[in-house]
mmCIF file as gemmi writes it, N, C-alpha and C atoms, coordinates in Angstrom:
data_model
loop_
_atom_site.group_PDB
_atom_site.id
_atom_site.type_symbol
_atom_site.label_atom_id
_atom_site.label_alt_id
_atom_site.label_comp_id
_atom_site.label_asym_id
_atom_site.label_entity_id
_atom_site.label_seq_id
_atom_site.pdbx_PDB_ins_code
_atom_site.Cartn_x
_atom_site.Cartn_y
_atom_site.Cartn_z
_atom_site.occupancy
_atom_site.B_iso_or_equiv
_atom_site.pdbx_formal_charge
_atom_site.auth_seq_id
_atom_site.auth_asym_id
_atom_site.pdbx_PDB_model_num
ATOM 1 N N . UNK Axp A 1 ? 118.836 113.835 87.77 1 0 ? 1 A 1
ATOM 2 C CA . UNK Axp A 1 ? 118.767 113.927 89.214 1 0 ? 1 A 1
ATOM 3 C C . UNK Axp A 1 ? 120.039 113.333 89.83 1 0 ? 1 A 1
ATOM 4 N N . UNK Axp A 2 ? 120.414 113.89 90.943 1 0 ? 2 A 1
ATOM 5 C CA . UNK Axp A 2 ? 121.554 113.358 91.679 1 0 ? 2 A 1
ATOM 6 C C . UNK Axp A 2 ? 121.053 112.331 92.697 1 0 ? 2 A 1
ATOM 7 N N . UNK Axp A 3 ? 121.932 111.409 93.05 1 0 ? 3 A 1
ATOM 8 C CA . UNK Axp A 3 ? 121.618 110.418 94.085 1 0 ? 3 A 1
ATOM 9 C C . UNK Axp A 3 ? 122.336 110.838 95.355 1 0 ? 3 A 1
ATOM 10 N N . UNK Axp A 4 ? 121.582 110.878 96.452 1 0 ? 4 A 1
ATOM 11 C CA . UNK Axp A 4 ? 122.131 111.276 97.754 1 0 ? 4 A 1
ATOM 12 C C . UNK Axp A 4 ? 121.978 110.143 98.763 1 0 ? 4 A 1
ATOM 13 N N . UNK Axp A 5 ? 122.917 110.103 99.697 1 0 ? 5 A 1
ATOM 14 C CA . UNK Axp A 5 ? 122.839 109.173 100.817 1 0 ? 5 A 1
ATOM 15 C C . UNK Axp A 5 ? 122.595 110.032 102.053 1 0 ? 5 A 1
ATOM 16 N N . UNK Axp A 6 ? 121.539 109.702 102.778 1 0 ? 6 A 1
ATOM 17 C CA . UNK Axp A 6 ? 121.174 110.444 103.993 1 0 ? 6 A 1
ATOM 18 C C . UNK Axp A 6 ? 121.332 109.503 105.168 1 0 ? 6 A 1
ATOM 19 N N . UNK Axp A 7 ? 122.279 109.824 106.055 1 0 ? 7 A 1
ATOM 20 C CA . UNK Axp A 7 ? 122.525 108.994 107.225 1 0 ? 7 A 1
ATOM 21 C C . UNK Axp A 7 ? 122.073 109.742 108.476 1 0 ? 7 A 1
ATOM 22 N N . UNK Axp A 8 ? 121.331 109.062 109.331 1 0 ? 8 A 1
ATOM 23 C CA . UNK Axp A 8 ? 120.766 109.661 110.541 1 0 ? 8 A 1
ATOM 24 C C . UNK Axp A 8 ? 121.566 109.268 111.76 1 0 ? 8 A 1
ATOM 25 N N . UNK Axp A 9 ? 121.603 110.177 112.736 1 0 ? 9 A 1
ATOM 26 C CA . UNK Axp A 9 ? 122.222 109.902 114.023 1 0 ? 9 A 1
ATOM 27 C C . UNK Axp A 9 ? 121.408 108.819 114.731 1 0 ? 9 A 1
ATOM 28 N N . UNK Axp A 10 ? 122.089 107.858 115.291 1 0 ? 10 A 1
ATOM 29 C CA . UNK Axp A 10 ? 121.431 106.73 115.947 1 0 ? 10 A 1
ATOM 30 C C . UNK Axp A 10 ? 120.527 107.195 117.096 1 0 ? 10 A 1
ATOM 31 N N . UNK Axp A 11 ? 120.977 108.175 117.862 1 0 ? 11 A 1
ATOM 32 C CA . UNK Axp A 11 ? 120.151 108.661 118.984 1 0 ? 11 A 1
ATOM 33 C C . UNK Axp A 11 ? 118.819 109.236 118.499 1 0 ? 11 A 1
ATOM 34 N N . UNK Axp A 12 ? 118.834 109.912 117.351 1 0 ? 12 A 1
ATOM 35 C CA . UNK Axp A 12 ? 117.605 110.528 116.864 1 0 ? 12 A 1
ATOM 36 C C . UNK Axp A 12 ? 116.68 109.496 116.208 1 0 ? 12 A 1
ATOM 37 N N . UNK Axp A 13 ? 117.227 108.588 115.442 1 0 ? 13 A 1
ATOM 38 C CA . UNK Axp A 13 ? 116.42 107.657 114.637 1 0 ? 13 A 1
ATOM 39 C C . UNK Axp A 13 ? 115.721 106.596 115.487 1 0 ? 13 A 1
ATOM 40 N N . UNK Axp A 14 ? 116.257 106.311 116.662 1 0 ? 14 A 1
ATOM 41 C CA . UNK Axp A 14 ? 115.672 105.293 117.534 1 0 ? 14 A 1
ATOM 42 C C . UNK Axp A 14 ? 114.209 105.647 117.825 1 0 ? 14 A 1
ATOM 43 N N . UNK Axp A 15 ? 113.315 104.724 117.5 1 0 ? 15 A 1
ATOM 44 C CA . UNK Axp A 15 ? 111.89 104.938 117.731 1 0 ? 15 A 1
ATOM 45 C C . UNK Axp A 15 ? 111.181 105.665 116.61 1 0 ? 15 A 1
ATOM 46 N N . UNK Axp A 16 ? 111.912 106.054 115.574 1 0 ? 16 A 1
ATOM 47 C CA . UNK Axp A 16 ? 111.315 106.815 114.475 1 0 ? 16 A 1
ATOM 48 C C . UNK Axp A 16 ? 111.433 106.094 113.116 1 0 ? 16 A 1
ATOM 49 N N . UNK Axp A 17 ? 111.745 104.801 113.156 1 0 ? 17 A 1
ATOM 50 C CA . UNK Axp A 17 ? 111.96 104.078 111.903 1 0 ? 17 A 1
ATOM 51 C C . UNK Axp A 17 ? 110.737 104.073 110.989 1 0 ? 17 A 1
ATOM 52 N N . UNK Axp A 18 ? 109.58 103.744 111.511 1 0 ? 18 A 1
ATOM 53 C CA . UNK Axp A 18 ? 108.396 103.637 110.66 1 0 ? 18 A 1
ATOM 54 C C . UNK Axp A 18 ? 108.051 104.938 109.995 1 0 ? 18 A 1
ATOM 55 N N . UNK Axp A 19 ? 108.078 106.021 110.732 1 0 ? 19 A 1
ATOM 56 C CA . UNK Axp A 19 ? 107.763 107.332 110.175 1 0 ? 19 A 1
ATOM 57 C C . UNK Axp A 19 ? 108.801 107.736 109.137 1 0 ? 19 A 1
ATOM 58 N N . UNK Axp A 20 ? 110.076 107.516 109.451 1 0 ? 20 A 1
ATOM 59 C CA . UNK Axp A 20 ? 111.147 107.857 108.513 1 0 ? 20 A 1
ATOM 60 C C . UNK Axp A 20 ? 111.051 107.01 107.247 1 0 ? 20 A 1
ATOM 61 N N . UNK Axp A 21 ? 110.739 105.72 107.4 1 0 ? 21 A 1
ATOM 62 C CA . UNK Axp A 21 ? 110.539 104.844 106.238 1 0 ? 21 A 1
ATOM 63 C C . UNK Axp A 21 ? 109.458 105.412 105.31 1 0 ? 21 A 1
ATOM 64 N N . UNK Axp A 22 ? 108.345 105.834 105.876 1 0 ? 22 A 1
ATOM 65 C CA . UNK Axp A 22 ? 107.248 106.362 105.046 1 0 ? 22 A 1
ATOM 66 C C . UNK Axp A 22 ? 107.658 107.625 104.306 1 0 ? 22 A 1
ATOM 67 N N . UNK Axp A 23 ? 108.41 108.497 104.96 1 0 ? 23 A 1
ATOM 68 C CA . UNK Axp A 23 ? 108.867 109.733 104.302 1 0 ? 23 A 1
ATOM 69 C C . UNK Axp A 23 ? 109.754 109.376 103.112 1 0 ? 23 A 1
ATOM 70 N N . UNK Axp A 24 ? 110.678 108.454 103.303 1 0 ? 24 A 1
ATOM 71 C CA . UNK Axp A 24 ? 111.573 108.083 102.192 1 0 ? 24 A 1
ATOM 72 C C . UNK Axp A 24 ? 110.853 107.298 101.112 1 0 ? 24 A 1
ATOM 73 N N . UNK Axp A 25 ? 109.865 106.503 101.463 1 0 ? 25 A 1
ATOM 74 C CA . UNK Axp A 25 ? 109.068 105.819 100.433 1 0 ? 25 A 1
ATOM 75 C C . UNK Axp A 25 ? 108.333 106.84 99.584 1 0 ? 25 A 1
ATOM 76 N N . UNK Axp A 26 ? 107.794 107.89 100.2 1 0 ? 26 A 1
ATOM 77 C CA . UNK Axp A 26 ? 107.137 108.953 99.441 1 0 ? 26 A 1
ATOM 78 C C . UNK Axp A 26 ? 108.101 109.659 98.496 1 0 ? 26 A 1
ATOM 79 N N . UNK Axp A 27 ? 109.367 109.728 98.881 1 0 ? 27 A 1
ATOM 80 C CA . UNK Axp A 27 ? 110.387 110.365 98.026 1 0 ? 27 A 1
ATOM 81 C C . UNK Axp A 27 ? 111.016 109.374 97.057 1 0 ? 27 A 1
ATOM 82 N N . UNK Axp A 28 ? 110.511 108.135 97.028 1 0 ? 28 A 1
ATOM 83 C CA . UNK Axp A 28 ? 111.017 107.053 96.175 1 0 ? 28 A 1
ATOM 84 C C . UNK Axp A 28 ? 112.463 106.668 96.562 1 0 ? 28 A 1
ATOM 85 N N . UNK Axp A 29 ? 112.766 106.785 97.84 1 0 ? 29 A 1
ATOM 86 C CA . UNK Axp A 29 ? 114.08 106.391 98.339 1 0 ? 29 A 1
ATOM 87 C C . UNK Axp A 29 ? 114.089 104.965 98.818 1 0 ? 29 A 1
ATOM 88 N N . UNK Axp A 30 ? 115.268 104.489 99.184 1 0 ? 30 A 1
ATOM 89 C CA . UNK Axp A 30 ? 115.384 103.116 99.689 1 0 ? 30 A 1
ATOM 90 C C . UNK Axp A 30 ? 116.462 103.077 100.763 1 0 ? 30 A 1
ATOM 91 N N . UNK Axp A 31 ? 116.33 102.116 101.662 1 0 ? 31 A 1
ATOM 92 C CA . UNK Axp A 31 ? 117.339 101.931 102.713 1 0 ? 31 A 1
ATOM 93 C C . UNK Axp A 31 ? 118.62 101.394 102.107 1 0 ? 31 A 1
ATOM 94 N N . UNK Axp A 32 ? 119.738 101.795 102.699 1 0 ? 32 A 1
ATOM 95 C CA . UNK Axp A 32 ? 121.008 101.2 102.291 1 0 ? 32 A 1
ATOM 96 C C . UNK Axp A 32 ? 121.111 99.819 102.912 1 0 ? 32 A 1
ATOM 97 N N . UNK Axp A 33 ? 121.954 99.008 102.368 1 0 ? 33 A 1
ATOM 98 C CA . UNK Axp A 33 ? 122.174 97.66 102.912 1 0 ? 33 A 1
ATOM 99 C C . UNK Axp A 33 ? 123.485 97.64 103.666 1 0 ? 33 A 1
ATOM 100 N N . UNK Axp A 34 ? 123.595 96.973 104.77 1 0 ? 34 A 1
ATOM 101 C CA . UNK Axp A 34 ? 122.546 96.249 105.456 1 0 ? 34 A 1
ATOM 102 C C . UNK Axp A 34 ? 121.568 97.21 106.124 1 0 ? 34 A 1
ATOM 103 N N . UNK Axp A 35 ? 120.297 96.999 105.903 1 0 ? 35 A 1
ATOM 104 C CA . UNK Axp A 35 ? 119.283 97.911 106.406 1 0 ? 35 A 1
ATOM 105 C C . UNK Axp A 35 ? 119.287 97.969 107.917 1 0 ? 35 A 1
ATOM 106 N N . UNK Axp A 36 ? 118.961 99.121 108.422 1 0 ? 36 A 1
ATOM 107 C CA . UNK Axp A 36 ? 118.852 99.424 109.853 1 0 ? 36 A 1
ATOM 108 C C . UNK Axp A 36 ? 120.178 99.341 110.615 1 0 ? 36 A 1
ATOM 109 N N . UNK Axp A 37 ? 121.251 98.969 109.952 1 0 ? 37 A 1
ATOM 110 C CA . UNK Axp A 37 ? 122.542 98.974 110.618 1 0 ? 37 A 1
ATOM 111 C C . UNK Axp A 37 ? 123.305 100.271 110.35 1 0 ? 37 A 1
ATOM 112 N N . UNK Axp A 38 ? 123.042 100.88 109.198 1 0 ? 38 A 1
ATOM 113 C CA . UNK Axp A 38 ? 123.708 102.111 108.857 1 0 ? 38 A 1
ATOM 114 C C . UNK Axp A 38 ? 122.84 103.335 109.109 1 0 ? 38 A 1
ATOM 115 N N . UNK Axp A 39 ? 121.558 103.16 109.37 1 0 ? 39 A 1
ATOM 116 C CA . UNK Axp A 39 ? 120.628 104.266 109.58 1 0 ? 39 A 1
ATOM 117 C C . UNK Axp A 39 ? 120.642 105.222 108.386 1 0 ? 39 A 1
ATOM 118 N N . UNK Axp A 40 ? 120.692 104.66 107.173 1 0 ? 40 A 1
ATOM 119 C CA . UNK Axp A 40 ? 120.848 105.501 105.997 1 0 ? 40 A 1
ATOM 120 C C . UNK Axp A 40 ? 119.894 105.08 104.876 1 0 ? 40 A 1
ATOM 121 N N . UNK Axp A 41 ? 119.551 106.069 104.043 1 0 ? 41 A 1
ATOM 122 C CA . UNK Axp A 41 ? 118.712 105.866 102.878 1 0 ? 41 A 1
ATOM 123 C C . UNK Axp A 41 ? 119.381 106.483 101.676 1 0 ? 41 A 1
ATOM 124 N N . UNK Axp A 42 ? 119.024 105.976 100.505 1 0 ? 42 A 1
ATOM 125 C CA . UNK Axp A 42 ? 119.437 106.555 99.235 1 0 ? 42 A 1
ATOM 126 C C . UNK Axp A 42 ? 118.209 107.178 98.592 1 0 ? 42 A 1
ATOM 127 N N . UNK Axp A 43 ? 118.37 108.361 98.048 1 0 ? 43 A 1
ATOM 128 C CA . UNK Axp A 43 ? 117.23 109.049 97.438 1 0 ? 43 A 1
ATOM 129 C C . UNK Axp A 43 ? 117.729 109.915 96.281 1 0 ? 43 A 1
ATOM 130 N N . UNK Axp A 44 ? 116.972 109.907 95.183 1 0 ? 44 A 1
ATOM 131 C CA . UNK Axp A 44 ? 117.247 110.8 94.063 1 0 ? 44 A 1
ATOM 132 C C . UNK Axp A 44 ? 116.539 112.117 94.339 1 0 ? 44 A 1
ATOM 133 N N . UNK Axp A 45 ? 117.218 113.221 94.028 1 0 ? 45 A 1
ATOM 134 C CA . UNK Axp A 45 ? 116.669 114.539 94.305 1 0 ? 45 A 1
ATOM 135 C C . UNK Axp A 45 ? 117.227 115.511 93.282 1 0 ? 45 A 1
ATOM 136 N N . UNK Axp A 46 ? 116.37 116.384 92.763 1 0 ? 46 A 1
ATOM 137 C CA . UNK Axp A 46 ? 116.807 117.301 91.734 1 0 ? 46 A 1
ATOM 138 C C . UNK Axp A 46 ? 117.586 118.516 92.254 1 0 ? 46 A 1
ATOM 139 N N . UNK Axp A 47 ? 117.424 118.835 93.517 1 0 ? 47 A 1
ATOM 140 C CA . UNK Axp A 47 ? 118.089 120.017 94.067 1 0 ? 47 A 1
ATOM 141 C C . UNK Axp A 47 ? 119.425 119.683 94.709 1 0 ? 47 A 1
ATOM 142 N N . UNK Axp A 48 ? 119.965 120.697 95.371 1 0 ? 48 A 1
ATOM 143 C CA . UNK Axp A 48 ? 121.242 120.579 96.073 1 0 ? 48 A 1
ATOM 144 C C . UNK Axp A 48 ? 121.008 120.025 97.488 1 0 ? 48 A 1
ATOM 145 N N . UNK Axp A 49 ? 122.088 119.55 98.141 1 0 ? 49 A 1
ATOM 146 C CA . UNK Axp A 49 ? 121.95 118.998 99.498 1 0 ? 49 A 1
ATOM 147 C C . UNK Axp A 49 ? 121.236 119.899 100.496 1 0 ? 49 A 1
ATOM 148 N N . UNK Axp A 50 ? 121.51 121.23 100.52 1 0 ? 50 A 1
ATOM 149 C CA . UNK Axp A 50 ? 120.778 122.061 101.499 1 0 ? 50 A 1
ATOM 150 C C . UNK Axp A 50 ? 119.252 122.034 101.288 1 0 ? 50 A 1
ATOM 151 N N . UNK Axp A 51 ? 118.822 122.007 100.031 1 0 ? 51 A 1
ATOM 152 C CA . UNK Axp A 51 ? 117.38 121.927 99.743 1 0 ? 51 A 1
ATOM 153 C C . UNK Axp A 51 ? 116.803 120.592 100.208 1 0 ? 51 A 1
ATOM 154 N N . UNK Axp A 52 ? 117.537 119.514 99.999 1 0 ? 52 A 1
ATOM 155 C CA . UNK Axp A 52 ? 117.094 118.204 100.476 1 0 ? 52 A 1
ATOM 156 C C . UNK Axp A 52 ? 117.022 118.209 102.007 1 0 ? 52 A 1
ATOM 157 N N . UNK Axp A 53 ? 117.995 118.817 102.659 1 0 ? 53 A 1
ATOM 158 C CA . UNK Axp A 53 ? 117.994 118.907 104.106 1 0 ? 53 A 1
ATOM 159 C C . UNK Axp A 53 ? 116.771 119.662 104.633 1 0 ? 53 A 1
ATOM 160 N N . UNK Axp A 54 ? 116.423 120.764 103.976 1 0 ? 54 A 1
ATOM 161 C CA . UNK Axp A 54 ? 115.244 121.526 104.378 1 0 ? 54 A 1
ATOM 162 C C . UNK Axp A 54 ? 113.977 120.712 104.182 1 0 ? 54 A 1
ATOM 163 N N . UNK Axp A 55 ? 113.885 120.001 103.051 1 0 ? 55 A 1
ATOM 164 C CA . UNK Axp A 55 ? 112.717 119.171 102.772 1 0 ? 55 A 1
ATOM 165 C C . UNK Axp A 55 ? 112.572 118.059 103.812 1 0 ? 55 A 1
ATOM 166 N N . UNK Axp A 56 ? 113.681 117.396 104.124 1 0 ? 56 A 1
ATOM 167 C CA . UNK Axp A 56 ? 113.626 116.331 105.118 1 0 ? 56 A 1
ATOM 168 C C . UNK Axp A 56 ? 113.256 116.872 106.498 1 0 ? 56 A 1
ATOM 169 N N . UNK Axp A 57 ? 113.831 117.995 106.873 1 0 ? 57 A 1
ATOM 170 C CA . UNK Axp A 57 ? 113.498 118.583 108.171 1 0 ? 57 A 1
ATOM 171 C C . UNK Axp A 57 ? 112.025 118.907 108.25 1 0 ? 57 A 1
ATOM 172 N N . UNK Axp A 58 ? 111.473 119.402 107.148 1 0 ? 58 A 1
ATOM 173 C CA . UNK Axp A 58 ? 110.035 119.706 107.125 1 0 ? 58 A 1
ATOM 174 C C . UNK Axp A 58 ? 109.187 118.451 107.2 1 0 ? 58 A 1
ATOM 175 N N . UNK Axp A 59 ? 109.484 117.482 106.342 1 0 ? 59 A 1
ATOM 176 C CA . UNK Axp A 59 ? 108.662 116.263 106.264 1 0 ? 59 A 1
ATOM 177 C C . UNK Axp A 59 ? 108.803 115.382 107.506 1 0 ? 59 A 1
ATOM 178 N N . UNK Axp A 60 ? 109.975 115.412 108.142 1 0 ? 60 A 1
ATOM 179 C CA . UNK Axp A 60 ? 110.189 114.613 109.353 1 0 ? 60 A 1
ATOM 180 C C . UNK Axp A 60 ? 109.855 115.425 110.612 1 0 ? 60 A 1
ATOM 181 N N . UNK Axp A 61 ? 109.401 116.647 110.415 1 0 ? 61 A 1
ATOM 182 C CA . UNK Axp A 61 ? 109.018 117.53 111.525 1 0 ? 61 A 1
ATOM 183 C C . UNK Axp A 61 ? 110.151 117.694 112.54 1 0 ? 61 A 1
ATOM 184 N N . UNK Axp A 62 ? 111.349 117.925 112.025 1 0 ? 62 A 1
ATOM 185 C CA . UNK Axp A 62 ? 112.508 118.155 112.897 1 0 ? 62 A 1
ATOM 186 C C . UNK Axp A 62 ? 112.509 119.63 113.272 1 0 ? 62 A 1
ATOM 187 N N . UNK Axp A 63 ? 112.478 119.875 114.551 1 0 ? 63 A 1
ATOM 188 C CA . UNK Axp A 63 ? 112.424 121.241 115.086 1 0 ? 63 A 1
ATOM 189 C C . UNK Axp A 63 ? 113.816 121.68 115.561 1 0 ? 63 A 1
ATOM 190 N N . UNK Axp A 64 ? 113.963 122.972 115.746 1 0 ? 64 A 1
ATOM 191 C CA . UNK Axp A 64 ? 115.227 123.519 116.253 1 0 ? 64 A 1
ATOM 192 C C . UNK Axp A 64 ? 115.616 122.874 117.586 1 0 ? 64 A 1
ATOM 193 N N . UNK Axp A 65 ? 114.622 122.616 118.431 1 0 ? 65 A 1
ATOM 194 C CA . UNK Axp A 65 ? 114.915 121.976 119.722 1 0 ? 65 A 1
ATOM 195 C C . UNK Axp A 65 ? 115.514 120.582 119.535 1 0 ? 65 A 1
ATOM 196 N N . UNK Axp A 66 ? 115.137 119.896 118.439 1 0 ? 66 A 1
ATOM 197 C CA . UNK Axp A 66 ? 115.707 118.576 118.145 1 0 ? 66 A 1
ATOM 198 C C . UNK Axp A 66 ? 117.202 118.695 117.839 1 0 ? 66 A 1
ATOM 199 N N . UNK Axp A 67 ? 117.558 119.716 117.037 1 0 ? 67 A 1
ATOM 200 C CA . UNK Axp A 67 ? 118.973 119.929 116.72 1 0 ? 67 A 1
ATOM 201 C C . UNK Axp A 67 ? 119.758 120.29 117.989 1 0 ? 67 A 1
ATOM 202 N N . UNK Axp A 68 ? 119.158 121.084 118.879 1 0 ? 68 A 1
ATOM 203 C CA . UNK Axp A 68 ? 119.834 121.416 120.138 1 0 ? 68 A 1
ATOM 204 C C . UNK Axp A 68 ? 120.014 120.169 121.012 1 0 ? 68 A 1
ATOM 205 N N . UNK Axp A 69 ? 119.021 119.296 121.023 1 0 ? 69 A 1
ATOM 206 C CA . UNK Axp A 69 ? 119.086 118.105 121.866 1 0 ? 69 A 1
ATOM 207 C C . UNK Axp A 69 ? 120.029 117.032 121.309 1 0 ? 69 A 1
ATOM 208 N N . UNK Axp A 70 ? 119.944 116.768 119.994 1 0 ? 70 A 1
ATOM 209 C CA . UNK Axp A 70 ? 120.684 115.661 119.392 1 0 ? 70 A 1
ATOM 210 C C . UNK Axp A 70 ? 121.938 116.082 118.639 1 0 ? 70 A 1
ATOM 211 N N . UNK Axp A 71 ? 122.1 117.375 118.352 1 0 ? 71 A 1
ATOM 212 C CA . UNK Axp A 71 ? 123.195 117.808 117.489 1 0 ? 71 A 1
ATOM 213 C C . UNK Axp A 71 ? 122.823 117.536 116.053 1 0 ? 71 A 1
ATOM 214 N N . UNK Axp A 72 ? 123.802 117.274 115.196 1 0 ? 72 A 1
ATOM 215 C CA . UNK Axp A 72 ? 123.486 116.962 113.788 1 0 ? 72 A 1
ATOM 216 C C . UNK Axp A 72 ? 122.614 115.702 113.718 1 0 ? 72 A 1
ATOM 217 N N . UNK Axp A 73 ? 121.452 115.826 113.109 1 0 ? 73 A 1
ATOM 218 C CA . UNK Axp A 73 ? 120.497 114.715 113.041 1 0 ? 73 A 1
ATOM 219 C C . UNK Axp A 73 ? 120.75 113.841 111.814 1 0 ? 73 A 1
ATOM 220 N N . UNK Axp A 74 ? 121.129 114.467 110.714 1 0 ? 74 A 1
ATOM 221 C CA . UNK Axp A 74 ? 121.431 113.684 109.512 1 0 ? 74 A 1
ATOM 222 C C . UNK Axp A 74 ? 122.577 114.338 108.76 1 0 ? 74 A 1
ATOM 223 N N . UNK Axp A 75 ? 123.231 113.492 107.952 1 0 ? 75 A 1
ATOM 224 C CA . UNK Axp A 75 ? 124.303 113.944 107.082 1 0 ? 75 A 1
ATOM 225 C C . UNK Axp A 75 ? 123.962 113.512 105.659 1 0 ? 75 A 1
ATOM 226 N N . UNK Axp A 76 ? 124.079 114.438 104.732 1 0 ? 76 A 1
ATOM 227 C CA . UNK Axp A 76 ? 123.769 114.17 103.325 1 0 ? 76 A 1
ATOM 228 C C . UNK Axp A 76 ? 125.071 114.152 102.538 1 0 ? 76 A 1
ATOM 229 N N . UNK Axp A 77 ? 125.299 113.056 101.792 1 0 ? 77 A 1
ATOM 230 C CA . UNK Axp A 77 ? 126.463 112.972 100.935 1 0 ? 77 A 1
ATOM 231 C C . UNK Axp A 77 ? 126.002 112.654 99.511 1 0 ? 77 A 1
ATOM 232 N N . UNK Axp A 78 ? 126.753 113.168 98.544 1 0 ? 78 A 1
ATOM 233 C CA . UNK Axp A 78 ? 126.45 112.927 97.131 1 0 ? 78 A 1
ATOM 234 C C . UNK Axp A 78 ? 127 111.558 96.734 1 0 ? 78 A 1
ATOM 235 N N . UNK Axp A 79 ? 126.127 110.699 96.19 1 0 ? 79 A 1
ATOM 236 C CA . UNK Axp A 79 ? 126.559 109.391 95.709 1 0 ? 79 A 1
ATOM 237 C C . UNK Axp A 79 ? 126.888 109.473 94.229 1 0 ? 79 A 1
ATOM 238 N N . UNK Axp A 80 ? 126.036 110.16 93.471 1 0 ? 80 A 1
ATOM 239 C CA . UNK Axp A 80 ? 126.292 110.368 92.04 1 0 ? 80 A 1
ATOM 240 C C . UNK Axp A 80 ? 125.605 111.653 91.593 1 0 ? 80 A 1
ATOM 241 N N . UNK Axp A 81 ? 126.248 112.326 90.657 1 0 ? 81 A 1
ATOM 242 C CA . UNK Axp A 81 ? 125.73 113.568 90.109 1 0 ? 81 A 1
ATOM 243 C C . UNK Axp A 81 ? 124.916 113.299 88.858 1 0 ? 81 A 1
ATOM 244 N N . UNK Axp A 82 ? 124.042 114.229 88.533 1 0 ? 82 A 1
ATOM 245 C CA . UNK Axp A 82 ? 123.292 114.178 87.285 1 0 ? 82 A 1
ATOM 246 C C . UNK Axp A 82 ? 124.26 114.605 86.181 1 0 ? 82 A 1
ATOM 247 N N . UNK Axp A 83 ? 124.589 113.68 85.274 1 0 ? 83 A 1
ATOM 248 C CA . UNK Axp A 83 ? 125.569 113.969 84.243 1 0 ? 83 A 1
ATOM 249 C C . UNK Axp A 83 ? 125.055 114.989 83.23 1 0 ? 83 A 1
ATOM 250 N N . UNK Axp A 84 ? 123.756 115.019 82.972 1 0 ? 84 A 1
ATOM 251 C CA . UNK Axp A 84 ? 123.203 116.012 82.044 1 0 ? 84 A 1
ATOM 252 C C . UNK Axp A 84 ? 123.316 117.408 82.63 1 0 ? 84 A 1
ATOM 253 N N . UNK Axp A 85 ? 123.013 117.559 83.903 1 0 ? 85 A 1
ATOM 254 C CA . UNK Axp A 85 ? 123.094 118.859 84.555 1 0 ? 85 A 1
ATOM 255 C C . UNK Axp A 85 ? 124.54 119.326 84.64 1 0 ? 85 A 1
ATOM 256 N N . UNK Axp A 86 ? 125.456 118.4 84.928 1 0 ? 86 A 1
ATOM 257 C CA . UNK Axp A 86 ? 126.872 118.74 85.071 1 0 ? 86 A 1
ATOM 258 C C . UNK Axp A 86 ? 127.458 119.174 83.726 1 0 ? 86 A 1
ATOM 259 N N . UNK Axp A 87 ? 127.009 118.605 82.62 1 0 ? 87 A 1
ATOM 260 C CA . UNK Axp A 87 ? 127.577 118.93 81.326 1 0 ? 87 A 1
ATOM 261 C C . UNK Axp A 87 ? 126.857 120.079 80.635 1 0 ? 87 A 1
ATOM 262 N N . UNK Axp A 88 ? 125.657 120.436 81.106 1 0 ? 88 A 1
ATOM 263 C CA . UNK Axp A 88 ? 124.856 121.424 80.42 1 0 ? 88 A 1
ATOM 264 C C . UNK Axp A 88 ? 124.922 122.727 81.071 1 0 ? 88 A 1
């Protein structure tokens, strides 16, 4: 599995910490340190970033109107790749 860092826009995440925490706990993710200052989580995921983005949008109930209102809600970056997948 690859490790991804998901950072949320401050305007969107305000007031949604508890719900977002539960979603990432279900995905076995964890907050980056210092917590709540970066608005970011680390999570292992077997798919590619677009698939993780779709999963997060679904689980966090992010609608098209949210993207229109806030712009980009989260950014996904690769922290580490799965070495077995990359070599196989």
